[in-house]
Every structure is written in structure tokens, then in C-alpha cells.
DOBA-878976 format. One record per atom (N, C-alpha, C): z, x, y; atom name; residue number from 0; residue in one letter. Coordinates in steps of 0.02 Angstrom, whole numbers, plus 32768, in hexadecimal, padded with zeros to 4 digits. Example, Ala and Ser with C-alpha at 12.3 -4.5 7.8 and 13.67 -1.06 7.14 Angstrom:
<recs>
    z    x    y atom  nr rest
 8186 8294 7EE4    N   0    a
 8186 8267 7F1F   CA   0    a
 8186 8294 7F5B    C   0    a
 8162 8282 7F90    N   1    s
 8165 82AC 7FCB   CA   1    s
 818A 8285 8002    C   1    s
</recs>
This chain:
<recs>
    z    x    y atom  nr rest
 EE46 3C31 E307    N   0    m
 EE05 3C1F E2EB   CA   0    m
 EE05 3BD4 E2DD    C   0    m
 EDD1 3BB1 E2F4    N   1    c
 EDCF 3B69 E2EA   CA   1    c
 EDB8 3B59 E2A3    C   1    c
 EDC0 3B1A E290    N   2    g
 EDB0 3B05 E24C   CA   2    g
 ED68 3B12 E238    C   2    g
 ED38 3B04 E266    N   3    a
 ECF1 3B0E E256   CA   3    a
 ECE1 3B58 E24C    C   3    a
 ECFE 3B83 E278    N   4    e
 ECF3 3BCB E270   CA   4    e
 ED10 3BE4 E22F    C   4    e
 ED4B 3BCC E21E    N   5    l
 ED6D 3BE1 E1E1   CA   5    l
 ED45 3BCD E1A3    C   5    l
 ED2A 3B91 E1A1    N   6    h
 ED04 3B7A E167   CA   6    h
 ECC2 3B9F E15E    C   6    h
 ECA9 3BBD E193    N   7    a
 EC6A 3BE3 E18F   CA   7    a
 EC75 3C27 E16F    C   7    a
 ECB4 3C3C E168    N   8    l
 ECC4 3C7E E14B   CA   8    l
 ECC8 3C7B E0FF    C   8    l
 ECBE 3CB4 E0DD    N   9    p
 ECC8 3CB6 E094   CA   9    p
 ED10 3CA1 E082    C   9    p
 ED18 3C86 E046    N  10    e
 ED58 3C6B E030   CA  10    e
 ED92 3C9D E037    C  10    e
 ED86 3CDC E023    N  11    g
 EDBC 3D0E E028   CA  11    g
 EDD1 3D1A E070    C  11    g
 EDA2 3D1B E09E    N  12    v
 EDB2 3D25 E0E5   CA  12    v
 EDD7 3CE8 E0FF    C  12    v
 EDC5 3CAC E0E9    N  13    q
 EDEA 3C70 E0FC   CA  13    q
 EE33 3C75 E0E7    C  13    q
 EE3E 3C8B E0A9    N  14    r
 EE82 3C92 E08F   CA  14    r
 EEAA 3CC4 E0B8    C  14    r
 EE8B 3CFD E0C8    N  15    v
 EEAC 3D30 E0F0   CA  15    v
 EEBA 3D15 E136    C  15    v
 EE8A 3CF4 E154    N  16    s
 EE92 3CD8 E197   CA  16    s
 EECD 3CA8 E199    C  16    s
 EED2 3C7B E168    N  17    r
 EF0A 3C4C E165   CA  17    r
 EF4D 3C70 E15E    C  17    r
 EF4E 3CA4 E133    N  18    a
 EF8D 3CCA E129   CA  18    a
 EFA1 3CED E16A    C  18    a
 EF71 3D09 E18D    N  19    l
 EF81 3D2A E1CD   CA  19    l
 EF99 3CF8 E201    C  19    l
 EF77 3CBE E204    N  20    q
 EF8D 3C8A E233   CA  20    q
 EFD3 3C73 E222    C  20    q
 EFE0 3C67 E1E2    N  21    d
 F023 3C50 E1CD   CA  21    d
 F05A 3C83 E1DE    C  21    d
 F048 3CC3 E1DE    N  22    a
 F077 3CF8 E1EE   CA  22    a
 F07D 3D04 E239    C  22    a
 F054 3CE1 E261    N  23    g
 F055 3CEB E2A9   CA  23    g
 F035 3D2D E2BE    C  23    g
 F009 3D47 E294    N  24    h
 EFE7 3D86 E2A4   CA  24    h
 EFB5 3D7A E2DC    C  24    h
 EFB3 3DA6 E30F    N  25    p
 EF89 3D99 E349   CA  25    p
 EF3E 3DA6 E340    C  25    p
 EF2A 3DC5 E309    N  26    h
 EEE3 3DD7 E302   CA  26    h
 EEC4 3DB5 E2C5    C  26    h
 EE90 3D8E E2D1    N  27    a
 EE6B 3D6C E29C   CA  27    a
 EE39 3D9D E27C    C  27    a
 EE24 3D90 E23F    N  28    p
 EDF1 3DBA E220   CA  28    p
 EDB0 3DB8 E249    C  28    p
 ED8B 3DEF E245    N  29    v
 ED49 3DF2 E263   CA  29    v
 ED18 3E07 E22C    C  29    v
 ECDB 3DEF E232    N  30    m
 ECA8 3E01 E202   CA  30    m
 EC7C 3E37 E220    C  30    m
 EC73 3E6D E1FC    N  31    l
 EC49 3EA5 E212   CA  31    l
 EC00 3E97 E200    C  31    l
 EBD3 3EB6 E225    N  32    g
 EB8C 3EAE E218   CA  32    g
 EB76 3EC9 E1D5    C  32    g
 EB97 3EFD E1BE    N  33    g
 EB87 3F1B E17D   CA  33    g
 EBC6 3F1D E151    C  33    g
 EBBB 3F2E E113    N  34    a
 EBF3 3F32 E0E4   CA  34    a
 EC21 3F6C E0F6    C  34    a
 EC60 3F63 E0E8    N  35    a
 EC93 3F97 E0F1   CA  35    a
 ECB9 3F9C E0AF    C  35    a
 EC95 3FA9 E079    N  36    r
 ECB3 3FAC E036   CA  36    r
 ECE1 3FE8 E02D    C  36    r
 ECD5 401C E055    N  37    t
 ECFE 4058 E051   CA  37    t
 ED20 4063 E094    C  37    t
 ED56 408A E093    N  38    a
 ED79 409B E0D1   CA  38    a
 ED4A 40BE E101    C  38    a
 ED1F 40EA E0E6    N  39    q
 ECF0 410F E111   CA  39    q
 ECC0 40DF E134    C  39    q
 ECA4 40B0 E10F    N  40    e
 EC76 407F E12D   CA  40    e
 EC99 4056 E163    C  40    e
 ECD6 4042 E155    N  41    a
 ECFC 401A E185   CA  41    a
 ED0A 4042 E1C5    C  41    a
 ED21 4080 E1BC    N  42    a
 ED30 40AA E1F6   CA  42    a
 ECF2 40B5 E222    C  42    a
 ECB9 40C2 E202    N  43    e
 EC7B 40CD E227   CA  43    e
 EC66 408D E24C    C  43    e
 EC6C 4055 E22B    N  44    s
 EC58 4016 E24A   CA  44    s
 EC85 4003 E285    C  44    s
 ECC6 4012 E27F    N  45    l
 ECF6 4000 E2B3   CA  45    l
 ECFD 4036 E2E9    C  45    l
 ECE3 4072 E2DB    N  46    g
 ECEA 40A9 E30B   CA  46    g
 ED31 40C3 E310    C  46    g
 ED55 40C4 E2D7    N  47    v
 ED9A 40DD E2D6   CA  47    v
 ED9F 4117 E2A5    C  47    v
 EDD8 4138 E2A6    N  48    q
 EDE4 416F E277   CA  48    q
 EDEB 4154 E230    C  48    q
 EDD7 417B E1FF    N  49    l
 EDDB 4167 E1B9   CA  49    l
 EE23 4153 E1A7    C  49    l
 EE54 4178 E1C0    N  50    g
 EE9A 4169 E1B1   CA  50    g
 EEB2 4126 E1CA    C  50    g
 EE8D 4108 E1FA    N  51    q
 EEA1 40C7 E216   CA  51    q
 EE8B 408D E1EA    C  51    q
 EE69 409B E1B4    N  52    i
 EE56 4066 E185   CA  52    i
 EE8C 4060 E150    C  52    i
 EEAA 4025 E14D    N  53    a
 EEDE 4017 E11B   CA  53    a
 EEBB 3FFE E0DC    C  53    a
 EEAB 402D E0B0    N  54    k
 EE86 401A E073   CA  54    k
 EEB6 4001 E03E    C  54    k
 EE9E 3FD4 E016    N  55    s
 EEC5 3FB7 DFDF   CA  55    s
 EEAF 3FD4 DF9D    C  55    s
 EEDE 3FF0 DF78    N  56    v
 EED0 400D DF37   CA  56    v
 EEF9 3FE5 DF04    C  56    v
 EED7 3FCA DED2    N  57    i
 EEF8 3FA0 DE9F   CA  57    i
 EEFE 3FC6 DE5E    C  57    i
 EF3A 3FC4 DE41    N  58    f
 EF47 3FDE DDFE   CA  58    f
 EF61 3FA5 DDD3    C  58    f
 EF63 3FB1 DD92    N  59    r
 EF81 3F81 DD62   CA  59    r
 EFC0 3FA1 DD47    C  59    r
 EFF9 3F7E DD50    N  60    r
 F037 3F98 DD33   CA  60    r
 F034 3F8D DCE8    C  60    r
 F03F 3FC2 DCC1    N  61    k
 F035 3FC0 DC79   CA  61    k
 F066 3F93 DC55    C  61    k
 F0A4 3F90 DC6A    N  62    e
 F0D7 3F6B DC45   CA  62    e
 F0CC 3F1F DC46    C  62    e
 F0AE 3F05 DC7C    N  63    d
 F0A8 3EBC DC81   CA  63    d
 F065 3EA4 DC9D    C  63    d
 F038 3ED2 DCAC    N  64    g
 EFF6 3EBF DCC5   CA  64    g
 EFF5 3EA5 DD0C    C  64    g
 F02B 3EAE DD31    N  65    v
 F02E 3E98 DD76   CA  65    v
 F004 3EC8 DDA2    C  65    v
 EFE3 3EAC DDD4    N  66    a
 EFBD 3ED4 DE03   CA  66    a
 EFED 3EFA DE31    C  66    a
 EFDD 3F39 DE3D    N  67    v
 F003 3F63 DE6C   CA  67    v
 EFD2 3F74 DEA4    C  67    v
 EFE3 3F5E DEE0    N  68    l
 EFBA 3F6A DF1B   CA  68    l
 EFD9 3FA3 DF43    C  68    l
 EFB1 3FD7 DF4F    N  69    v
 EFC7 400D DF7B   CA  69    v
 EF9A 400A DFB8    C  69    v
 EFB8 3FFD DFF2    N  70    v
 EF94 3FFB E031   CA  70    v
 EF9D 4040 E050    C  70    v
 EF65 4065 E053    N  71    t
 EF69 40AA E068   CA  71    t
 EF38 40BA E0A0    C  71    t
 EF48 40ED E0C4    N  72    s
 EF1E 4105 E0FA   CA  72    s
 EEDB 411D E0DD    C  72    s
 EEA4 410D E0FE    N  73    g
 EE61 411B E0E4   CA  73    g
 EE52 4164 E0D8    C  73    g
 EE78 4191 E0F7    N  74    d
 EE6C 41D8 E0ED   CA  74    d
 EE9B 41F7 E0BA    C  74    d
 EEBD 41CD E094    N  75    r
 EEEC 41E4 E062   CA  75    r
 EED7 41CC E01C    C  75    r
 EEEF 41F1 DFE9    N  76    r
 EEE4 41DB DFA3   CA  76    r
 EF28 41CA DF85    C  76    r
 EF29 4195 DF60    N  77    v
 EF67 417F DF40   CA  77    v
 EF7C 41B2 DF0B    C  77    v
 EFBC 41C1 DF0A    N  78    d
 EFD9 41ED DED7   CA  78    d
 EFF5 41BF DEA1    C  78    d
 EFD0 41B9 DE6A    N  79    e
 EFE3 418A DE35   CA  79    e
 F028 4199 DE18    C  79    e
 F03C 41D8 DE17    N  80    k
 F07F 41E9 DDFD   CA  80    k
 F0B5 41CE DE2B    C  80    k
 F0AB 41D2 DE6B    N  81    k
 F0DC 41B7 DE9B   CA  81    k
 F0E1 416B DE94    C  81    k
 F0A7 414B DE8D    N  82    v
 F0A7 4102 DE85   CA  82    v
 F0CA 40EF DE45    C  82    v
 F0BA 4111 DE0E    N  83    a
 F0DA 4102 DDCD   CA  83    a
 F126 410C DDD1    C  83    a
 F13C 413E DDF5    N  84    a
 F184 414A DDFC   CA  84    a
 F1A7 410F DE1F    C  84    a
 F182 40EC DE48    N  85    l
 F19F 40B3 DE6D   CA  85    l
 F199 4070 DE48    C  85    l
 F163 4067 DE21    N  86    v
 F156 4025 DE03   CA  86    v
 F151 4024 DDB7    C  86    v
 F150 405E DD97    N  87    g
 F146 4062 DD4F   CA  87    g
 F0FF 407A DD41    C  87    g
 F0F0 4086 DD01    N  88    k
 F0AF 40A1 DCEF   CA  88    k
 F077 4072 DD06    C  88    k
 F042 4092 DD20    N  89    i
 F009 406C DD3A   CA  89    i
 EFC9 4085 DD1A    C  89    i
 EF97 405B DD1B    N  90    g
 EF55 406C DD03   CA  90    g
 EF20 4053 DD33    C  90    g
 EEE3 4063 DD23    N  91    r
 EEAA 404F DD4C   CA  91    r
 EEA3 4003 DD4B    C  91    r
 EE87 3FE9 DD81    N  92    a
 EE79 3FA2 DD86   CA  92    a
 EE2D 3F9B DD8F    C  92    a
 EE0D 3F79 DD5F    N  93    d
 EDC5 3F70 DD66   CA  93    d
 EDB5 3F36 DD94    C  93    d
 ED76 3F2D DDA4    N  94    a
 ED61 3EFA DDD4   CA  94    a
 ED76 3EB4 DDBF    C  94    a
 ED72 3EA4 DD7E    N  95    d
 ED86 3E61 DD66   CA  95    d
 EDD1 3E56 DD71    C  95    d
 EDFA 3E88 DD62    N  96    f
 EE42 3E84 DD6C   CA  96    f
 EE51 3E79 DDB7    C  96    f
 EE31 3EA0 DDE2    N  97    v
 EE3D 3E9B DE2A   CA  97    v
 EE2C 3E54 DE42    C  97    v
 EDF2 3E3A DE2E    N  98    k
 EDDD 3DF7 DE44   CA  98    k
 EE0C 3DC2 DE29    C  98    k
 EE1F 3DC6 DDE9    N  99    a
 EE4A 3D94 DDCB   CA  99    a
 EE90 3D93 DDEB    C  99    a
 EEAB 3DCD DDF8    N 100    r
 EEF0 3DD0 DE12   CA 100    r
 EEF5 3DC5 DE5D    C 100    r
 EEC3 3DDF DE83    N 101    t
 EEC7 3DDB DECC   CA 101    t
 EE9F 3DA2 DEE9    C 101    t
 EE69 3D90 DEC8    N 102    g
 EE3B 3D5F DEE4   CA 102    g
 EE06 3D7F DF10    C 102    g
 EE07 3DC1 DF15    N 103    f
 EDD8 3DE6 DF3E   CA 103    f
 EDAE 3E15 DF13    C 103    f
 ED72 3E23 DF2A    N 104    t
 ED49 3E55 DF07   CA 104    t
 ED59 3E9A DF24    C 104    t
 ED4E 3ECD DEFB    N 105    i
 ED58 3F11 DF12   CA 105    i
 ED2C 3F1C DF4F    C 105    i
 ED48 3F3B DF81    N 106    g
 ED24 3F44 DFC0   CA 106    g
 ED3A 3F13 DFF5    C 106    g
 ED61 3EE1 DFE1    N 107    g
 ED7A 3EAF E011   CA 107    g
 EDC2 3E9B E004    C 107    g
 EDE7 3EC3 DFDD    N 108    v
 EE2C 3EB2 DFCC   CA 108    v
 EE59 3EB9 E009    C 108    v
 EE75 3E82 E01D    N 109    s
 EEA2 3E7F E056   CA 109    s
 EEE9 3E90 E041    C 109    s
 EF13 3EA8 E06F    N 110    p
 EF59 3EB2 E05D   CA 110    p
 EF80 3E70 E05B    C 110    p
 EF61 3E38 E070    N 111    v
 EF83 3DF7 E072   CA 111    v
 EF59 3DC3 E04E    C 111    v
 EF78 3D8A E03F    N 112    a
 EF57 3D4E E024   CA 112    a
 EF3B 3D57 DFDE    C 112    a
 EF5E 3D7C DFB4    N 113    h
 EF49 3D84 DF6E   CA 113    h
 EF56 3D44 DF47    C 113    h
 EF2C 3D37 DF15    N 114    l
 EF37 3CFC DEEA   CA 114    l
 EF79 3D02 DEC4    C 114    l
 EF89 3D3F DEAD    N 115    n
 EFC7 3D4D DE89   CA 115    n
 EFE9 3D86 DEAE    C 115    n
 F028 3D7C DEC0    N 116    s
 F04C 3DAF DEE7   CA 116    s
 F04F 3DF1 DEC0    C 116    s
 F035 3E27 DEDE    N 117    p
 F039 3E68 DEBD   CA 117    p
 F07B 3E8B DECE    C 117    p
 F08A 3EBF DEAA    N 118    v
 F0BD 3EEE DEBF   CA 118    v
 F09A 3F18 DEF4    C 118    v
 F0B6 3F1D DF2F    N 119    t
 F094 3F3D DF67   CA 119    t
 F0BA 3F7A DF80    C 119    t
 F096 3FB0 DF8C    N 120    l
 F0B0 3FED DFAA   CA 120    l
 F086 3FFD DFE6    C 120    l
 F0A7 4013 E01C    N 121    l
 F085 4024 E05A   CA 121    l
 F08A 406F E066    C 121    l
 F052 408E E073    N 122    d
 F04F 40D6 E082   CA 122    d
 F06F 40E2 E0C6    C 122    d
 F0A6 4108 E0C6    N 123    q
 F0C8 4116 E105   CA 123    q
 F09E 413E E136    C 123    q
 F069 415E E11E    N 124    d
 F03D 4184 E14B   CA 124    d
 F014 4157 E179    C 124    d
 F011 4115 E16B    N 125    l
 EFEF 40E7 E199   CA 125    l
 F012 40E5 E1DC    C 125    l
 F053 40F4 E1DD    N 126    w
 F07A 40F1 E21A   CA 126    w
 F068 4129 E24C    C 126    w
 F038 4154 E23A    N 127    r
 F01E 4187 E269   CA 127    r
 EFF6 4166 E2A0    C 127    r
 EFE0 4129 E296    N 128    f
 EFB3 4108 E2C4   CA 128    f
 EFD4 40CC E2E5    C 128    f
 EFBD 40BC E321    N 129    q
 EFD6 4081 E344   CA 129    q
 EFB2 4042 E32B    C 129    q
 EF74 404A E314    N 130    e
 EF4C 4012 E2FE   CA 130    e
 EF25 4026 E2C0    C 130    e
 EF22 3FF8 E28F    N 131    v
 EEFA 4003 E253   CA 131    v
 EED2 3FC4 E245    C 131    v
 EEA3 3FCA E217    N 132    w
 EE78 3F92 E203   CA 132    w
 EE7B 3F8B E1B7    C 132    w
 EE7E 3F4D E19F    N 133    a
 EE80 3F3F E157   CA 133    a
 EE4A 3F0E E145    C 133    a
 EE38 3F0E E105    N 134    a
 EE07 3EDE E0EC   CA 134    a
 EE23 3E97 E0F2    C 134    a
 EDF5 3E68 E0FE    N 135    a
 EE09 3E23 E109   CA 135    a
 EDED 3DF5 E0D3    C 135    a
 EDE8 3E0D E094    N 136    g
 EDD4 3DE1 E05E   CA 136    g
 ED8A 3DE1 E04D    C 136    g
 ED63 3E0D E06C    N 137    h
 ED1B 3E10 E061   CA 137    h
 ED03 3E55 E077    C 137    h
 ECD0 3E71 E057    N 138    p
 ECB8 3EB3 E06B   CA 138    p
 ECA0 3EB9 E0B4    C 138    p
 EC93 3E82 E0D5    N 139    h
 EC7F 3E83 E11C   CA 139    h
 ECB8 3E70 E14A    C 139    h
 ECF1 3E5C E12F    N 140    g
 ED28 3E42 E158   CA 140    g
 ED61 3E74 E160    C 140    g
 ED7B 3E79 E19D    N 141    v
 EDB4 3EA5 E1AC   CA 141    v
 EDE1 3E82 E1DF    C 141    v
 EE1F 3E9A E1E3    N 142    f
 EE4B 3E82 E218   CA 142    f
 EE75 3EBC E233    C 142    f
 EE87 3EB6 E272    N 143    r
 EEAD 3EEA E295   CA 143    r
 EEF8 3EDB E290    C 143    r
 EF1E 3F10 E28B    N 144    l
 EF67 3F09 E289   CA 144    l
 EF87 3F4C E29B    C 144    l
 EFC8 3F49 E2A6    N 145    r
 EFEF 3F86 E2B0   CA 145    r
 F011 3F95 E26D    C 145    r
 F01B 3FD5 E25D    N 146    p
 F03D 3FE4 E21D   CA 146    p
 F07F 3FBF E216    C 146    p
 F0A3 3FB8 E24D    N 147    q
 F0E4 3F96 E249   CA 147    q
 F0DE 3F4C E23A    C 147    q
 F0A1 3F30 E23C    N 148    d
 F096 3EEA E227   CA 148    d
 F095 3EE3 E1DB    C 148    d
 F083 3F1A E1B9    N 149    l
 F079 3F16 E170   CA 149    l
 F0B7 3F00 E149    C 149    l
 F0F3 3F1A E157    N 150    p
 F12D 3F03 E12F   CA 150    p
 F137 3EB8 E132    C 150    p
 F12F 3E9A E16D    N 151    d
 F138 3E51 E173   CA 151    d
 F0FF 3E2C E150    C 151    d
 F0C2 3E45 E156    N 152    l
 F089 3E23 E138   CA 152    l
 F088 3E28 E0EC    C 152    l
 F0A3 3E5F E0D1    N 153    t
 F09F 3E6C E088   CA 153    t
 F0E2 3E69 E063    C 153    t
 F119 3E63 E087    N 154    q
 F15B 3E66 E06A   CA 154    q
 F166 3EA7 E043    C 154    q
 F14C 3EDD E05D    N 155    a
 F152 3F1F E03E   CA 155    a
 F16B 3F51 E072    C 155    a
 F183 3F89 E059    N 156    s
 F19C 3FBE E085   CA 156    s
 F171 3FFC E080    C 156    s
 F172 4025 E0B4    N 157    p
 F14D 4065 E0B1   CA 157    p
 F16B 4093 E07C    C 157    p
 F13F 40B9 E05C    N 158    a
 F154 40E8 E028   CA 158    a
 F126 4125 E029    C 158    a
 F13D 415A E00A    N 159    d
 F114 4197 E001   CA 159    d
 F0EC 418E DFC1    C 159    d
 F0AC 417A DFC8    N 160    v
 F083 4169 DF8E   CA 160    v
 F041 418E DF8C    C 160    v
 F036 41BF DFB8    N 161    v
 EFF6 41E1 DFBA   CA 161    v
 EFFC 422B DFAF    C 161    v
 EFC4 4248 DF9B    N 162    q
 EFBF 4290 DF91   CA 162    q
 EFBC 42B2 DFD6    C 162    q
 EFDD 42EA DFDB    N 163    g
 EFD8 4311 E018   CA 163    g
 EFF1 42EE E056    C 163    g
 F01F 42BE E04E    N 164    s
 F039 429B E088   CA 164    s
 F061 42CA E0B4    C 164    s
 F06E 42B4 E0EF    N 165    s
 F095 42DC E11E   CA 165    s
 F0DC 42E6 E102    C 165    s
 F0ED 42C3 E0CE    N 166    h
 F12F 42C8 E0B0   CA 166    h
 F12E 42F2 E070    C 166    h
 F0F4 430D E060    N 167    d
 F0EB 4337 E024   CA 167    d
 F0E6 4380 E039    C 167    d
 F0F7 43AC E00C    N 168    t
 F0EA 43F2 E019   CA 168    t
 F0A9 4407 DFF6    C 168    t
 F095 43E1 DFC4    N 169    a
 F058 43F0 DF9F   CA 169    a
 F01B 43D9 DFC7    C 169    a
 EFE6 43FE DFC3    N 170    q
 EFA7 43EB DFE3   CA 170    q
 EF79 43CD DFAF    C 170    q
 EF53 439A DFC3    N 171    s
 EF24 437D DF94   CA 171    s
 EEE6 43A9 DF91    C 171    s
 EEC3 43A4 DF5A    N 172    s
 EE85 43CA DF53   CA 172    s
 EE4D 439A DF3E    C 172    s
 EE11 43B1 DF46    N 173    s
 EDD9 4385 DF35   CA 173    s
 EDCE 4381 DEEA    C 173    s
 EDF0 43A9 DEC3    N 174    a
 EDE9 43A9 DE7B   CA 174    a
 EE21 4381 DE5A    C 174    a
 EE2C 4345 DE71    N 175    q
 EE60 431A DE57   CA 175    q
 EE45 42EE DE1F    C 175    q
 EE72 42C9 DE01    N 176    a
 EE5E 429A DDCC   CA 176    a
 EE2F 4265 DDEA    C 176    a
 EE0A 4243 DDC0    N 177    p
 EDDC 420F DDD9   CA 177    p
 EE02 41DB DE02    C 177    p
 EDE0 41C0 DE34    N 178    k
 EDFE 418F DE5F   CA 178    k
 EE02 414B DE3D    C 178    k
 EE38 4124 DE4D    N 179    p
 EE3B 40DF DE34   CA 179    p
 EE0A 40B5 DE5C    C 179    p
 EE09 4074 DE4F    N 180    q
 EDDE 4048 DE75   CA 180    q
 EDF8 4043 DEBB    C 180    q
 EDDE 406D DEE8    N 181    e
 EDF4 406D DF2D   CA 181    e
 EDC3 4045 DF55    C 181    e
 EDDD 401A DF7D    N 182    a
 EDB4 3FF0 DFA8   CA 182    a
 EDDA 3FE3 DFE8    C 182    a
 EDB6 3FCD E018    N 183    l
 EDD6 3FBC E057   CA 183    l
 EE04 3F82 E04C    C 183    l
</recs>
């Protein structure tokens, strides 16, 4: 992406684009015609399966207030107990916390280029797909990647962090606890 094209993009997308370029990632962010604030909206706009959307879910670690980023497959729900077992007690993250810690608004939280480095966990169920899409710092921005690109881009490893994952024996139900601030 040339300098003029980059400057025409929202600030968060510029930050993500620079981070991807610096990492040698082959795919630049693209701006969608409509908002993709949810995994469902993104999947519909891109014409891909819901599970191919790498959505970002932010929690607040209770002991120190650090942001915990869980990058999960769009067709999965985060299992907060599994996440807490890996990182310590967690709580909900409101929109102000998300913006202050990541530099992104809910609906555009990218797995890369955060203002403050979060503790990051990657949903191992993303590896079901050859290609996934993640938010690029704005509700209209996304970028393409392979699941195996995520560890290098985020300095995190895959983990079992979702309800009803292929690594669980328990099945998720629709009568679960309220969802955290889930966004693409």
C-alpha cells in the first residue's frame, strides 16, 4: 500500500497496515462497503463461513487490569473459565477499556497493533480453516491471513479457550452466561 493510500485510511487501519507490512505479511487490510462489527456481518460481507472470521474478544484481567485478547473462530464462544485458568481471574471489558487499552473501538479490534500489548490467547479451532479474516482496526476494515500466521503476528500460541470446541466433550448450549464484548 502506498503512502497516499495508507493516509486515506482510518488511523487504526493505518496502524494495522504498518504492523502487517513490518511483519512481512502478504495481505494488506481491505475496507468493506458496509460495517462488519460482528463476525456474522463480516462473514456475510466476505462470502465466507462464520468460523473463518477471527473475532477478537477483550477481557480485563482482575489482578492487574491488563487487557486479555482472545482471538477466536467466529462460530465459537469463549469459555471464560478456560481463559481464567490460563491467565488468572478475568472480568468484562467495557467499550472505554477496550478503546483505551487497544486503540480500537469494539467492532474493529484487530489481533495486531494494539496500543498496549495484551495477554493474547488464540483459539485452536481456527486451525480448521486454511484461510481466515480478522478485523483491521476499524468496523469496515479486515485482513486475510492463515491461522498459522497468528502466532508470529501476535506472539501467542493456540489454546483450548472456547465452549464446545473439538477438544471438549461438553456441548455448548444457547442458554449460556451473557456474552462479553465480542467484536470482530
